[in-house]
C-alpha positions in Angstrom: 14.7 -1.7 -11.6 15.2 -4.7 -9.5 12.8 -7.7 -9.8 12.1 -9.6 -6.7 11.2 -13.3 -6.8 9.4 -15.2 -4.1 7.8 -14.0 -0.9 9.5 -11.8 1.7 10.8 -13.9 4.5 10.8 -11.2 7.2 9.3 -7.8 8.1 12.6 -6.2 7.0 12.3 -7.7 3.5 8.7 -6.6 3.4 9.7 -3.0 4.3 12.4 -3.0 1.7 9.9 -4.2 -0.9 7.6 -1.3 0.1 10.4 1.2 -0.3 11.2 -0.2 -3.8 7.6 0.1 -4.8 7.4 3.7 -3.5 10.6 4.7 -5.3 9.5 3.3 -8.6 6.0 4.7 -8.3 7.3 8.1 -7.5 9.8 8.0 -10.5 6.9 7.1 -12.8 4.8 10.1 -11.5 7.6 12.5 -11.9 8.3 11.2 -15.5 4.6 11.7 -16.4 4.6 15.2 -14.9 7.3 16.2 -17.5 4.7 15.8 -20.2 2.2 18.1 -18.5 2.5 21.8 -19.4 0.6 23.8 -16.8 1.6 23.9 -13.1 -1.8 23.2 -11.7 -2.1 20.0 -13.7 1.4 18.9 -12.6 0.5 19.5 -8.9 -2.8 17.6 -9.3 -1.0 14.7 -11.0 1.6 14.5 -8.3 -1.0 14.7 -5.5 -3.2 12.0 -7.1 -0.2 9.9 -8.0 1.1 10.0 -4.4 -2.3 8.8 -3.1 -2.4 6.0 -5.6 1.1 5.0 -4.7 0.3 4.9 -1.0 -2.9 2.9 -1.7 -0.9 0.4 -3.8 1.8 0.1 -1.2 -0.7 -0.4 1.7 -2.7 -3.0 -0.3 0.4 -4.9 -1.4 2.1 -4.9 2.0 -1.1 -5.8 3.9 -1.8 -8.7 1.6 1.8 -9.8 1.9 1.8 -9.6 5.7 -1.3 -11.7 5.8 -0.1 -14.3 3.4 3.2 -14.7 5.1 1.8 -14.2 8.5 4.5 -11.8 9.6 1.9 -9.7 11.4 -1.1 -12.1 11.7 -3.0 -10.0 14.2 -3.3 -7.1 11.8 -4.6 -9.2 8.9 -7.7 -8.1 7.0 -8.9 -9.0 3.6 -8.7 -6.3 1.0 
């Protein structure tokens, strides 16, 4: 896993950060699913995990966009 330091300096860096978060979050969900035995629970875990990942990504990228003012018109406080 790559650790990023400092704030993204452009929209492209911010999108790259979002993709890294999504990939790591998805890997974690899949790893957790290996410990669940029944298929319904696995599907529920994957579905809930995806929603949590997307919420985390949306919150992180929105806060980052506002703090760096990459997209100042879309800023809202979360």
